[in-house]
Each structure stands twice: as C-alpha cells, then as structure tokens.
C-alpha positions as CSV (number, residue, x, y, z in Angstrom):
1,M,0.0,0.0,0.0
2,V,2.8,2.4,0.8
3,F,4.5,1.5,-2.5
4,G,1.3,2.1,-4.4
5,A,0.8,5.5,-2.7
6,S,4.3,6.5,-3.7
7,L,3.5,5.6,-7.3
8,Y,0.3,7.4,-7.5
9,F,1.4,10.4,-5.4
10,P,5.0,11.1,-6.2
11,P,6.9,13.5,-4.0
12,I,6.8,16.4,-6.5
13,F,3.0,16.1,-6.5
14,K,2.9,16.2,-2.7
15,A,5.1,19.3,-2.8
16,F,2.9,20.8,-5.4
17,A,-0.2,20.2,-3.4
18,L,1.2,21.4,-0.2
19,G,2.7,24.4,-2.0
20,L,-0.7,25.2,-3.5
21,V,-2.2,25.3,0.0
22,L,0.6,27.5,1.3
23,W,0.3,29.8,-1.7
24,L,-3.5,30.1,-1.2
25,V,-2.9,31.3,2.4
26,I,-0.1,33.7,1.5
27,H,-2.1,35.0,-1.5
28,H,-5.1,35.7,0.7
29,V,-3.1,37.6,3.2
30,L,-1.1,39.7,0.7
31,R,-3.8,40.1,-2.0
32,E,-4.3,43.8,-1.4
33,K,-0.6,44.6,-1.7
34,I,-0.1,42.4,-4.7
35,Y,-2.9,43.9,-6.8
36,A,-2.1,47.5,-5.7
37,G,0.9,47.3,-8.1
38,D,3.3,48.9,-5.7
39,I,5.6,46.0,-5.4
40,W,5.8,44.3,-8.8
41,H,3.6,43.1,-11.6
42,P,0.7,41.1,-9.9
43,V,1.0,38.0,-12.1
44,L,4.8,37.8,-11.7
45,M,4.4,38.3,-7.9
46,D,1.8,35.5,-7.8
47,L,4.1,33.2,-9.8
48,A,7.1,34.0,-7.6
49,L,5.1,33.3,-4.4
50,F,3.9,30.0,-5.8
51,V,7.4,28.9,-6.7
52,L,8.6,29.8,-3.3
53,A,5.7,28.0,-1.7
54,V,6.4,24.8,-3.6
55,S,10.1,25.1,-2.8
56,V,9.4,25.5,0.9
57,S,6.9,22.7,0.9
58,Q,9.5,20.4,-0.8
59,W,12.0,21.3,1.9
60,I,9.3,20.6,4.6
61,L,8.6,17.2,3.1
62,V,12.3,16.3,2.9
63,K,13.0,17.4,6.4
64,W,9.9,15.7,7.8
C-alpha cells in the first residue's frame, strides 16, 4: 500500500499540493498589496510566491 501510494502520489505532486495550500494562504493575506501594483507586476508576484511556496513545501517534506 505504501509503495502504491508513492507511485500514484510522487513526492513532487505532494510538494505541489502542499505548495498550493501555502500559496493560497499567502495570497489571501497579501492580496491587497499584490494587486495594488506597488511591489511588482501582480502575475509575476503570484508566480514567484507560488514557486517559493512549492520550494518551501518540498523542503518541509524532505526534512519531515
């Protein structure tokens, strides 16, 4: 069962799913600042935050 779960849910998918959840929380908190346009282009800021969230979630999964 553990082997089958690792086949159907590879580690990168787990990091992607956890990163998506982290990104949703971060995005909700920073939405006003992101779309105000003061920091950066909103789409690039969202993409950068998502990449950082997936990277952090991969690190969390490796250390855990």
